[in-house]
C-alpha positions in Angstrom: 85.7 58.6 -73.8 88.7 56.6 -75.4 88.6 55.9 -79.1 85.3 54.2 -79.9 85.4 50.4 -81.2 82.7 49.8 -83.9 81.2 46.4 -84.2 80.6 45.0 -87.7 77.1 45.5 -88.4 75.5 44.8 -91.8 71.8 45.1 -91.7 71.3 44.6 -95.5 74.2 43.7 -98.0 73.8 46.0 -100.9 76.5 43.9 -102.9 75.0 40.7 -102.9 75.0 38.7 -106.3 71.8 38.9 -107.9 69.8 36.6 -110.0 70.7 36.2 -113.8 67.6 37.0 -115.8 67.8 35.9 -119.4 65.6 38.3 -121.4 65.7 40.5 -118.4 63.1 42.9 -120.3 60.7 40.4 -119.9 60.6 40.6 -116.0 58.4 43.5 -115.1 60.3 44.4 -112.2 59.3 48.0 -112.2 55.8 47.0 -112.4 56.0 44.6 -109.4 57.8 47.2 -107.3 55.4 49.9 -108.2 52.7 47.5 -107.1 54.2 46.5 -103.6 55.2 50.2 -103.0 58.7 49.6 -103.3 59.7 51.4 -106.5 61.5 54.3 -104.6 63.2 52.0 -102.1 66.8 53.0 -102.0 67.8 49.2 -101.7 65.9 48.3 -104.8 69.0 47.6 -106.7 70.1 44.7 -104.4 66.8 42.7 -104.5 66.4 39.4 -106.0 69.7 37.7 -104.9 71.5 34.3 -104.9 73.0 34.5 -101.5 71.3 32.1 -99.0 72.7 33.5 -95.7 71.8 37.0 -96.6 68.3 36.0 -97.9 67.9 34.4 -94.4 69.1 37.4 -92.4 66.8 39.7 -94.5 63.8 37.3 -93.6 64.4 37.6 -89.8 64.9 41.4 -90.1 61.6 42.1 -92.1 59.7 39.3 -90.1 60.6 41.3 -86.8 59.8 44.5 -88.1 56.3 43.3 -89.5 55.7 41.8 -86.2 56.5 45.0 -84.3 54.4 47.7 -85.6 55.0 50.4 -82.9 58.9 49.9 -83.2 58.5 50.2 -87.0 56.6 53.5 -86.6 59.2 54.9 -84.5 61.9 54.1 -87.0 59.8 55.4 -89.9 59.3 58.8 -87.8 63.0 59.3 -87.5 64.4 62.4 -89.8 67.9 61.6 -91.1 68.8 65.4 -92.2 68.9 66.3 -88.5 71.6 64.0 -87.4 74.8 65.5 -88.8 76.5 68.2 -86.9 75.7 71.6 -88.5 78.6 73.9 -89.5 76.2 77.0 -90.0 75.8 79.2 -86.9 72.2 79.4 -86.4 71.8 75.7 -87.2 74.5 74.5 -84.8 72.6 76.4 -81.9 69.3 75.2 -83.0 70.6 71.7 -83.0 72.1 71.9 -79.6 69.5 74.2 -78.1 70.1 74.3 -74.4 66.4 74.0 -73.6 66.2 70.5 -75.1 67.1 67.5 -72.9 68.8 65.9 -76.0 69.5 67.3 -79.5 67.7 65.4 -82.5 70.4 63.1 -83.0 70.5 61.6 -79.4 66.8 61.8 -79.5 66.8 59.1 -82.3 69.8 57.1 -80.6 67.8 56.8 -77.5 64.5 56.2 -79.4 66.2 53.4 -81.1 67.5 51.7 -78.0 64.7 52.7 -75.7 62.0 51.2 -78.0 63.7 47.9 -79.0 61.2 45.4 -78.2 62.0 42.5 -76.2 62.1 38.9 -77.6 64.0 37.3 -80.4 65.7 40.4 -82.1 67.6 39.7 -85.2 71.5 39.3 -84.6 72.7 42.3 -86.7 70.1 44.6 -85.3 70.6 43.4 -81.8 74.5 44.1 -82.2 73.7 47.5 -83.3 71.4 48.5 -80.5 73.9 47.0 -77.9 76.7 49.2 -79.2 74.4 52.1 -78.9 73.3 51.4 -75.6 76.6 51.0 -74.2 78.2 54.3 -75.8 75.3 56.6 -75.9 75.8 58.0 -72.4 79.4 59.0 -72.2 79.7 60.3 -76.1 76.5 62.6 -75.5 78.0 64.1 -72.5 81.5 64.6 -74.4 79.5 66.2 -77.6 77.6 68.5 -75.1 80.9 69.5 -73.5 82.0 70.3 -76.9 79.0 72.2 -78.0 79.2 74.3 -75.0 82.5 75.5 -75.8 81.7 76.2 -79.4 78.3 77.8 -78.8 79.8 80.2 -76.2 82.1 81.6 -79.0 79.5 81.5 -81.7 77.1 83.6 -79.4 79.6 86.5 -79.4 78.3 90.1 -80.3 78.8 90.7 -83.8 77.3 94.4 -84.1 77.5 97.5 -81.7 77.0 101.1 -81.9 76.5 103.8 -79.5 78.0 107.0 -77.7 80.4 107.0 -74.7 81.2 110.1 -72.7 84.9 110.1 -71.9 86.1 112.3 -69.1 89.6 113.3 -69.4 92.4 115.7 -67.8 95.5 117.0 -68.8 98.5 115.6 -66.6 101.1 117.9 -65.2 103.3 117.6 -68.2 100.2 118.2 -70.4 99.5 114.6 -71.7 95.9 113.8 -72.2 94.6 111.0 -69.8 91.1 109.3 -70.2 89.1 108.2 -67.2 86.6 105.5 -67.1 83.2 106.6 -68.4 80.0 107.0 -66.1 77.4 104.6 -66.9 74.6 107.1 -67.2 76.9 108.6 -70.1 77.0 105.3 -72.3 74.2 104.6 -74.8 74.7 101.3 -76.7 72.7 99.6 -79.4 73.6 96.2 -80.7 72.5 92.7 -81.4 74.0 89.1 -81.5 74.0 87.7 -85.0 73.2 84.0 -83.8 71.1 83.1 -80.8 67.9 81.1 -80.2 64.8 82.4 -81.5 65.6 84.2 -84.8 62.9 82.4 -86.7 60.4 84.8 -88.7 58.8 82.2 -90.8 55.3 82.9 -89.6 55.8 86.9 -90.1 56.8 86.2 -93.5 54.0 84.1 -94.1 51.6 86.8 -93.4 53.5 89.3 -95.1 53.5 87.0 -98.3 49.8 86.7 -98.0 49.3 90.4 -97.7 51.3 90.7 -100.9 49.4 87.9 -102.8 46.2 89.8 -101.9 47.3 92.7 -103.9 47.5 91.8 -107.6 47.5 95.2 -109.1 50.7 96.6 -107.3 53.0 98.6 -109.4 56.6 97.6 -109.8 57.5 100.5 -107.6 55.1 99.5 -104.9 56.4 96.0 -105.1 59.9 97.0 -104.7 58.7 99.3 -101.7 57.0 96.4 -100.1 59.9 94.0 -100.3 62.2 96.9 -98.8 59.9 97.4 -95.8 59.3 93.4 -95.5 63.2 93.2 -95.2 63.3 96.1 -92.7 60.7 94.4 -90.6 62.5 91.2 -90.5 65.5 92.7 -89.3 63.9 94.6 -86.7 61.8 91.5 -85.7 65.2 89.4 -85.6 67.0 91.7 -83.5 64.8 93.7 -81.4 64.9 91.2 -78.4 68.4 90.5 -78.5 69.7 94.1 -78.0 73.1 94.6 -76.4 72.6 97.3 -73.7 76.3 97.1 -71.9 79.5 98.4 -73.3 82.0 95.6 -73.4 85.0 96.6 -71.3 87.4 95.5 -74.2 85.8 98.5 -76.6 86.0 101.1 -73.8 89.7 100.1 -73.1 90.6 100.1 -76.8 88.9 103.5 -77.5 90.7 105.1 -74.4 94.1 103.5 -75.3 93.8 104.8 -79.1 92.9 108.3 -78.1 95.6 108.8 -75.3 98.2 107.1 -77.6 97.3 109.5 -80.6 97.5 112.7 -78.2 100.7 111.6 -76.4 102.9 114.1 -78.3 100.6 116.9 -78.0 100.2 119.2 -75.4 97.2 121.1 -73.7 96.1 124.1 -75.7 97.0 127.5 -73.9 94.0 129.0 -71.9 92.5 125.5 -71.3 92.1 124.1 -67.8 92.9 120.6 -66.7 89.5 119.0 -67.1 86.6 118.3 -69.6 84.9 115.5 -71.5 84.6 114.2 -75.2 81.6 112.4 -76.4 82.4 109.4 -79.0 80.3 107.9 -81.3 81.6 104.2 -81.9 80.6 101.2 -84.2 81.9 97.8 -84.2 80.9 95.5 -87.2 82.5 92.6 -88.7 85.6 92.9 -86.8 86.1 96.5 -87.1 86.0 99.1 -84.6 85.4 102.9 -85.7 85.1 105.9 -83.6 83.9 109.5 -84.4 83.9 112.8 -82.1 80.4 114.0 -81.6 80.8 116.3 -78.5 83.3 117.9 -76.6 82.9 120.0 -73.2 86.0 121.7 -71.8 86.5 124.2 -69.3 88.7 127.1 -69.6 89.9 130.4 -68.3 86.7 132.4 -68.5 84.5 129.1 -67.5 82.6 129.3 -70.6 81.7 126.0 -72.4 81.6 125.3 -76.0 79.6 122.6 -77.5 78.6 120.9 -80.7 76.9 117.6 -81.9 77.2 115.6 -85.2 74.9 113.1 -86.4 74.9 109.4 -85.5 74.4 106.3 -87.9 71.1 106.6 -89.9 70.6 103.1 -90.8 70.3 100.8 -87.8 67.8 98.4 -88.2 66.1 99.1 -84.9 65.2 102.7 -85.6 61.6 103.8 -86.6 60.8 106.3 -89.5 60.2 108.8 -87.1 63.6 108.3 -85.2 65.5 108.6 -88.8 63.4 111.9 -89.4 64.7 113.4 -86.2 68.3 112.1 -86.8 68.3 114.0 -90.3 66.8 117.2 -88.7 69.3 117.1 -86.2 72.2 116.7 -88.4 71.7 119.9 -90.2 71.9 122.0 -86.9 74.7 119.5 -85.7 76.8 120.5 -88.8 76.2 124.2 -88.1 77.0 123.8 -84.5 80.3 121.9 -85.4 81.4 124.9 -88.0 80.6 127.4 -85.3 82.7 125.6 -82.7 85.9 125.7 -85.1 85.6 129.3 -85.2 85.2 130.4 -81.8 86.9 129.5 -78.4 89.3 126.9 -76.9 86.9 124.2 -77.7 87.4 124.8 -81.4 91.1 124.6 -80.8 90.9 121.4 -79.0 88.5 119.9 -81.6 91.1 121.0 -84.3 94.0 119.3 -82.3 92.1 115.9 -82.4 91.4 116.3 -85.9 95.0 116.8 -86.7 96.1 113.8 -84.5 93.3 111.4 -85.3 92.8 111.8 -89.2 89.6 114.2 -88.9 87.8 112.4 -86.3 85.0 115.1 -85.9 84.2 115.0 -89.7 84.3 111.2 -90.2 84.6 107.6 -88.4 88.0 106.5 -87.9 89.3 103.0 -87.7 90.7 101.7 -84.3 94.1 100.4 -85.4 94.6 96.5 -85.0 97.3 96.9 -82.3 94.3 98.0 -80.1 91.9 95.5 -80.9 93.2 92.2 -79.8 90.9 91.8 -76.7 88.0 93.2 -78.6 88.5 90.5 -81.2 88.8 87.8 -78.5 85.7 88.7 -76.8 83.5 90.0 -79.5 84.2 88.6 -83.0 82.0 86.1 -84.8 83.6 82.8 -85.1 82.6 80.4 -87.7 81.6 77.1 -86.5 83.4 75.2 -89.0 86.7 77.1 -87.9 86.0 76.6 -84.2 85.5 72.8 -85.0 88.9 72.7 -86.3 90.6 73.9 -83.0 93.2 71.6 -81.9 91.3 71.1 -78.5 87.8 70.6 -80.1 88.6 68.8 -83.3 89.5 65.3 -81.8 86.1 65.0 -80.1 84.4 66.8 -83.0 85.8 64.0 -85.3 84.9 61.2 -82.9 81.2 62.6 -83.1 81.4 62.7 -86.9 82.6 59.0 -87.1 79.8 57.9 -84.5 77.1 59.7 -86.5 78.2 58.3 -89.8 78.1 54.8 -88.2 74.7 55.5 -86.8 73.3 57.3 -90.0 74.4 54.7 -92.4 73.0 51.7 -90.4 69.7 53.9 -89.8 69.2 54.8 -93.4 69.2 51.1 -94.1 66.9 50.2 -91.2 64.6 52.9 -92.2 64.4 51.4 -95.8 63.7 48.0 -94.5 61.1 49.4 -92.1 59.5 51.0 -95.2 59.3 47.4 -96.9 57.9 45.9 -93.9 55.1 48.6 -93.5 54.2 48.3 -97.0 54.0 44.5 -96.7 51.9 44.6 -93.6 49.6 47.3 -95.1 49.3 45.8 -98.5 48.4 42.4 -96.9 45.7 44.1 -94.8 44.4 46.3 -97.6 44.1 43.5 -100.2 43.1 41.0 -97.6 45.5 38.2 -98.7 47.9 36.2 -96.6 51.6 36.6 -96.4 54.3 33.8 -95.6 58.0 33.9 -95.5 59.3 31.1 -97.8 61.3 28.3 -96.7 64.8 28.4 -98.3 66.0 24.8 -98.9 69.4 23.5 -99.5 71.8 24.2 -102.4 71.5 20.5 -103.3 67.5 20.5 -103.6 65.4 21.3 -106.8 62.0 22.7 -105.9 59.6 25.3 -106.2 56.4 24.5 -104.0 53.3 26.4 -102.7 50.0 25.9 -101.6 48.7 29.0 -103.3 50.0 32.2 -104.5 48.3 35.6 -105.1 48.8 37.2 -108.5 49.1 40.7 -106.8 50.6 42.0 -110.0 47.3 42.2 -111.1 46.1 44.7 -108.7 46.5 47.6 -111.0 44.0 45.7 -113.3 41.7 44.0 -110.9 40.0 44.6 -107.6 41.6 42.7 -104.8 38.6 40.6 -104.2 38.9 39.5 -107.9 42.3 37.8 -107.6 42.0 34.2 -108.1 45.1 32.2 -106.1 47.4 30.0 -108.2 47.0 26.5 -106.7 46.8 22.9 -107.3 50.1 22.7 -108.8 52.6 19.9 -107.9 56.1 20.5 -107.1 58.2 21.9 -109.8 61.4 20.1 -109.4 63.4 19.9 -112.6 60.4 18.8 -114.3 58.1 20.5 -117.2 54.6 22.2 -116.7 52.6 22.7 -119.6 49.7 25.3 -119.5 46.8 24.9 -121.9 43.0 25.8 -122.3 41.1 28.9 -122.5 42.3 32.0 -124.1 42.4 34.8 -121.4 42.3 32.0 -118.8 45.0 33.1 -116.9 48.1 31.2 -118.3 50.5 34.2 -118.6 49.5 35.5 -115.5 50.3 32.2 -113.7 53.6 32.0 -115.2 54.5 35.8 -114.1 53.0 35.0 -110.5 55.7 32.1 -110.0 58.6 34.4 -111.4 57.4 37.2 -109.1 57.3 34.8 -106.1 60.7 33.4 -106.6 62.0 37.0 -106.8 60.3 38.3 -103.9 61.4 35.1 -102.0 65.1 35.6 -102.9 65.0 39.3 -102.0 64.2 38.2 -98.3 60.5 39.5 -98.6 57.4 37.3 -97.6 55.2 36.2 -100.2 51.5 36.7 -100.9 50.1 33.3 -100.5 50.7 30.1 -98.3 53.5 27.7 -97.6 56.1 28.7 -100.3 59.3 26.6 -100.5 62.3 26.7 -102.8 65.8 26.1 -103.4 67.8 29.3 -104.8 67.4 29.8 -108.3 70.4 31.4 -110.1 69.1 31.8 -113.4 65.6 32.5 -114.8 64.7 32.6 -118.4 61.8 34.3 -119.8 60.2 34.6 -123.4 56.8 36.2 -123.1 54.7 36.6 -126.2 53.6 40.2 -125.9 56.9 41.7 -124.5 59.3 42.9 -127.2 59.0 44.3 -131.0 59.3 42.7 -134.2 57.4 39.7 -135.7 55.8 37.3 -133.0 57.5 34.3 -134.1 61.0 36.1 -134.9 61.0 37.8 -131.4 60.4 34.6 -129.8 63.0 32.7 -131.5 65.8 35.4 -130.4 64.4 35.1 -126.9 64.6 31.3 -127.1 68.3 31.5 -128.4 69.5 33.5 -125.7 67.9 31.2 -123.2 69.4 28.4 -124.6 72.9 30.2 -124.7 72.3 31.3 -121.1 71.8 27.6 -120.1 75.4 26.5 -120.8 77.3 25.4 -117.6 74.2 26.3 -115.6 73.4 23.9 -112.7 69.9 22.7 -113.8 68.7 22.7 -110.2 69.4 26.7 -110.0 67.5 27.1 -113.3 63.7 28.0 -114.2 62.5 28.6 -117.7 59.1 30.4 -118.6 58.2 30.1 -122.2 54.8 31.6 -123.1 52.7 30.4 -126.1 55.4 28.2 -127.8 54.8 27.7 -131.3 52.7 30.8 -131.9 53.5 32.9 -134.9 53.6 30.5 -137.5 51.6 27.7 -139.2 50.4 25.0 -136.6 52.3 22.3 -138.2 55.7 24.4 -138.1 54.7 25.6 -134.5 54.4 21.9 -133.5 57.6 20.8 -134.9 59.6 23.7 -133.4 57.9 23.1 -130.2 58.9 19.5 -130.1 62.4 20.2 -130.6 62.5 23.1 -128.1 61.0 21.2 -125.4 63.1 18.1 -125.9 66.2 20.3 -125.8 65.2 21.6 -122.6 64.2 18.4 -120.8 67.7 17.0 -121.7 69.0 19.8 -119.5 66.8 18.7 -116.6 65.9 22.4 -115.6 62.6 23.4 -114.3 60.4 24.6 -117.2 57.0 26.2 -117.4 55.6 26.7 -120.7 52.0 27.5 -122.4 50.8 26.8 -125.6 47.6 26.6 -127.8 49.0 23.6 -129.8 47.3 20.7 -128.2 49.4 18.0 -130.1 52.4 19.8 -128.6 51.0 19.4 -125.0 50.1 15.7 -125.7 53.8 15.3 -126.8 55.4 16.7 -123.9 53.2 14.6 -121.6 53.9 11.4 -123.3 57.5 11.9 -124.4 58.8 14.3 -121.9 56.8 13.4 -118.6 55.4 16.9 -118.5 52.5 17.8 -116.2 49.8 19.3 -118.3 47.3 21.6 -116.7 43.9 23.3 -118.5 42.7 26.8 -117.5 39.2 27.8 -118.0 37.5 31.4 -118.2 37.1 31.5 -114.4 40.9 30.9 -114.1 40.3 27.5 -112.5 43.2 25.1 -113.1 42.8 21.2 -113.5 44.7 18.5 -114.8 44.6 17.7 -118.4 44.9 19.4 -121.9 42.4 21.9 -123.0 41.7 23.5 -126.1 41.7 27.5 -126.6 37.9 27.7 -126.3 37.7 30.3 -128.8 33.9 29.9 -129.0 33.4 30.5 -125.4 35.4 33.6 -125.3 33.4 35.1 -128.4 30.1 34.2 -126.6 31.5 35.9 -123.5 32.1 39.3 -125.2 29.2 38.9 -127.9 31.2 38.5 -131.0 29.6 35.2 -131.8 26.1 37.0 -132.6 27.6 39.5 -134.8 29.2 36.9 -136.9 26.1 34.9 -137.2 
C-alpha cells in the first residue's frame, strides 16, 4: 500500500481556552470532579472552556456515547498497551501469534469499525471510522507479511549441544578427509530461545504458594528452593522446544574446520586409511565450540583403541540422576583418555589432533569465524529491534508505527470521553436524577436559565433522595439575584450549584437537571464565606477586590459573579454601607450577579435601587420570592439549643 494520507481528526481539543475563574480556589473543581467520577480523567485539564464550536462538538460526541451503551462498553474494554509493535522477542511473537486471526491491535481496529452504531454519528468520529474502514485490510496484510519475515528470523535456534560421529579417511597423499555423518551417530540437544507457549506463570504461582506455606525455612533452605525453582522453570520452558536435528551448517563448519586444521599433517605411520572420531559440540550466543570425545581407528594389527570424555554437565534438561552418571563416567573417561595417550596408534592420532587444534581432546575449542558465516545466518538470535531496522523491512515498520500512533492517540481520547459518558449514564441511573444537554446560545446573548438543577455536589453529604432541586428562579441575564432567609437553608449550595452547572455546560457535559440554557461565560468571579484563611471580613474584601479588578475590559454578558454573605464579618451598619457600595458598583457593570446576605436592609436596597430579584430560603430548602430573615430561632429550635438557653 502506498503512503497513507491521514485525515484531520480532533475528537477533543485539549488546548481550548478555559474559563477565567477569579478567586479560583473558591471553585471546588476537584470536589465536583470526584463526585462525578472524573477526577482521574486525562482530559480534566481541558474542562470548562469558552470555545462554542468545541463545546457543541463535545456535546454531540458525549450524547452519542451515552445513547449507545453497547458501543461504549466495546471502547472501554480496549486495552491500549497491546497496540504498539513490541520489540522484545517473546512479546513480538505473542503479539503476532499465528494462531490468532488478528493481533490485538487489529482486533481493536476491527472492533471500532464493526461495532460502530448506525445513525447520526458525530462528524469527527465518523471521519476516523471511515478512514480505518478503508485502510485496515491492506495495511493489516502488509503488516502480516512484515511480521512473518521478522518472526522467521526471530525463531532461529539459539542453543545446541550434542555429539556427532564423523567417519574419515586419509587420501593417497595422506590428507584427512571427513565424510558425512550417519544419522544414528548424531545426538543433539537444544532449544529455541523464543517461541510460543513459554509462559510458566501458573507454575511459578504454585511454587510460590508452596514457599509461602513454609514460614520456618532457613536461609540455606530458601536459597536451595529458589535454585530448584529456577532450574525447574528452565526445564519447563525448553523441554517441549527441543531441537533434535543437526543443522547442516553446523556439520559443515565442524568438518571444514577439522580438515583445514589437518591439511598440512600426514597420516601417522602404521595407521590404515579409515576411522572415525566423535566430537562434542556446543553452539550458544553465536559461538560454536567442539571437543574430541572419542576416536576409533583401524591400524595394522586391527586392534581398536577408544576413549571418552565427559559432556556438558549443566544442560537444563538433565535430571539429577543424569548429572550423577555424567560425573561418575567423567572419572573413568579421564583415565581412559590418559591410557589411550600411552598406548597405540590411537594415542598418536589424538596427539596429532591436539597439536593442530589446540588441545581439542582436553577442552572445547572455538570454531573460527571464517567457518561460521552460514551458521550465523541460519542460527544466530536476531534482535527484533535490529530486524525492524533492516532496509527492506523498515519502511513497512515505520508506516505501521505511524498508523498505530494515529489510532492510539485517537483511541486514548475516545476512551477518556467514553469514560465520561459512562459515568454520566451510571450516575444519573444511580442517583435517579435527570440529565440534559444545555442549549448553548449566541455570543450576543446574556442568559443563564433552567427549569431545575440538582445540587449533585452534595451527594457526599446527603443521600440522592435528599437532594432538593434548585428551581423557580427567573432568567439571569445581566441582572442581580439576592438570596436571603433561613440560615442553613441552602443559599450557598444554590450559588455553587449554578457555578457547577455553568462549568459542566461549558465542558461539553450534560447537566443534572432540566432545560438548561446559557450563553458562554468567559469570567466567573467567586467570593465564598468559608473558603480561605484570615479574618472573615478581610478575606472577603481581598476576594472582592480581585473580582473588581478582573472585571476591567470584560464584556458584561460573559461574566457571572457569586458573592456569598455580603456584609458579614463586621457590625451590621458597616456591612450595610459596604454592601450598598459594592452592589451598586457591580450593577453599573451590568454583569450577572448572584449574592446572599443576612442584612435584610441590604436586600431591600438592592430590590428598590438596583432592580434586583430577591428570594428567601427556608429550612426545607424551598425558594420563594421575597426577603426573609435568618430565622435563627427556628434553627435553634430544630437542633434543641433554645431549650438549653431557656
